[in-house]
Residue, then its C-alpha position, 0 to 999 in steps of 0.5 A: m470303669e477301668g478308665s474312670r478308676g485310673c483317672n481317679v488314681v491320677l487325681v489323688l496322686c496329683f493332689v498328694f504331690a501338690t499338698m507336699v509341695s505346699l507344705s514344703m514351701a510353707h515350712n521354708h517361708n521364713p525370709v531370714v533363714a531356713i535350716r540347711r540339709p545336705h542332699g540325701k540326708k534324712i533326719k527322723p521327725h523327732g530324732c536329733v543329729a548334732y554334728n559340731p561340739i557346741d551343738r552336741c553339748w546340749r541339742c539332743d537333750r529332749h528335756w532341754a526346757k528343764h535343763r536350760k541353764r546347761l547351755a551355759k557350759c557349752a561355749k567354746g573358743f575365746g568366749h569359753g566360760t561365759y555363763g550369762g545368767k546361770k546364777g540367777k532366776i528365770y525371767v519370762v518375757t511376756d510382752s513384746s512392747d517397748e513403749n517406755v524406755v525410761c521406765p520399762k514395763p515389767g515383762t518386757l525384754r528391756h525391763a529384763v536386761l536392765q535388772p542388776e542381778p543375773l537373769w536367764i531370760i526366756f519368752g512366753n510366746n512367739m513374738n516380734i519385738r520392735l525396739t524403739q531405742e537401742l536395748i542397753f544390757m546389764s552384765d550377767k544375762t542370758i537371752d534364750g529364745r528356745g521354744f518360741d519364734v522370737h524376732v527382733s526387727g523393724g527397730a533398734g538393736f542391742m548395745l552391750q556397753f561396759v558389760h561382761n558375761v552375756i549369752i544371746h541365743g536363738l533370736h532372729m534379728y533383721d531390718i534393724v534401724e538407727g535409734s533416734g536417741g534421747m532420754i533412755r534408761s541405761k541401768h536400773d538406777h540411771v537414766g541419761i541422754r543417749g545419742r543416735s544409735d548406729g543401727d547395728a543388730i548387736s554392738i559390743f563396746r568395751s565388753s568381754q565374755v560374750w557368746i552369740d549362738h544360733c542367731s539369724f541376722a540380715s539387713s541392718y542399717d549399719g553392721l550386723i555385729d560390731i565388736v569395738a573399743a577393747s572388747t574381747n573374749i567373744t565367740i560367735s557360733n552357729c549363726h546364719f548371716v544373709k542380705h547385708d553389705k558390711a556385716l561384721l566389724f571387729g575393731a572400728s578405727d586405726k585410732t583405737p590401738e587398745d583393740k590389740i586385746l581383741k580376741v574373737t572366735l567365729a565357728y560353725n557359722h554360715f555366710g549365705r546369700g546377699l552378702t558383700q564384705r566384712l565376714p569379718a573385717v578386723r583391725f588389730g587383735f586376733v580372730h580364729v575363723v574355724n569350720n565356717d561355710y562361706t557360700r556367698w560374698k561379692m567383694y571379699a570374705i575376710g579383710g582387715a587393717d592395722g596388723p590383725t592376726i587372722i587364723s583360718q582353719g577348716n573353712r569352706f570358701v565357695a566363690a560365687d560366679g561373677a564375684c571376686k575370687e579372692v577370699t582376703k583383702r588388706m586395706l589401706v596398706t602396701e604389700k611390704i607392710w601386710r606381708k608381715w601380718t599373720w594371716r594363715s589358711e590351714g586346711d581350708l577348702l577353696l572352691n570355684g576359683a576361690y583363693f586365700r592370700q597368706s602372709g606372715n608367720p607360718h609357725w604362729a601356733k608357737r606364739y599363741k600356745g595356750y589360747p582356747l582355740i577350737k580344734a578344726l575338723p576337716a573342711k569337707h565336713v563343714p556342710h554338716l557342721t553348719l547344717f543347723a546354723g541359725a535360729s530356726l531349730n524349732c525347739k519343742v518342749g519334750r523333744p530334742c532341738 
């Protein structure tokens, strides 16, 4: 009897262990992003821990679903003041289809973003949206994926062209392909012929006041996010990037010096597995890279051409074994020229042989006094500051995200 009871106890323990492992694997099945938790950090099932200033602005409100539009006051950096569709009504997307790009069906995401008035766009259920052509926005829109698992994949991406005041929050975007072009509605009152789209997850063209927050990106035909043609005042925060070659391009060509007005903040993002380069690559303009976690790159993390100003503060750079150890890369220029470009590293944590080749004015802050720069926190805190990067927050009504 004693031996039998001992065997039963062992069997029960084995069953419990196997169940726990199975549940853990199911929880992390999402191929795009999983929430990153430091070793030894325990979080209560219905508790909330928000480490960075943007998350502290909204995430721990258990009534977030009633107070959705409070998110609009949380943008920081160059995209601060972006309020999206705060002044408009709530629009609920209930239909994941995208069959008619000339006369979009009400209830679809395409119908929502083409409306002329401000709108706060939310979703009625979990969905995967496969866009048949690029999704062209009107100004004053918020896409708010909180509360459901919303994926945009297997089709075309987003085009923000000649617009302002747009928030994109809480989406998974991956496996984006080129759109074939053709007759597409680009405004509520205009239909025209569009050429083939580039295959970017998000393309921002001659637009301003854009905030992209808590999104997950992977594997697009071209780039994950392109910001070009004199676009400015943009913040990309709390996002997770994986599985891509040329990820972020800010300023597309040496033939577009109007990109000198470009101003972008990258804050609290995680650059993870399967990335190669352009995290970002910058032409002209000013980019503030603050408190991001770079745990993978193959060729370089931050690159550029045509004299951009790049200020890197409080980031963590971990050079992978077998990858290039230099964080930076100047392109198509001699050292005599790039030595004049202001690329500064201040308080960055450089690990496993990573190094940042600085250049330009160490007293750059005097020139840019008054810019809305996010204050960098110590780089040692970056694993916590980026702990919840990506779209997998699992927001539930009545509970903090």
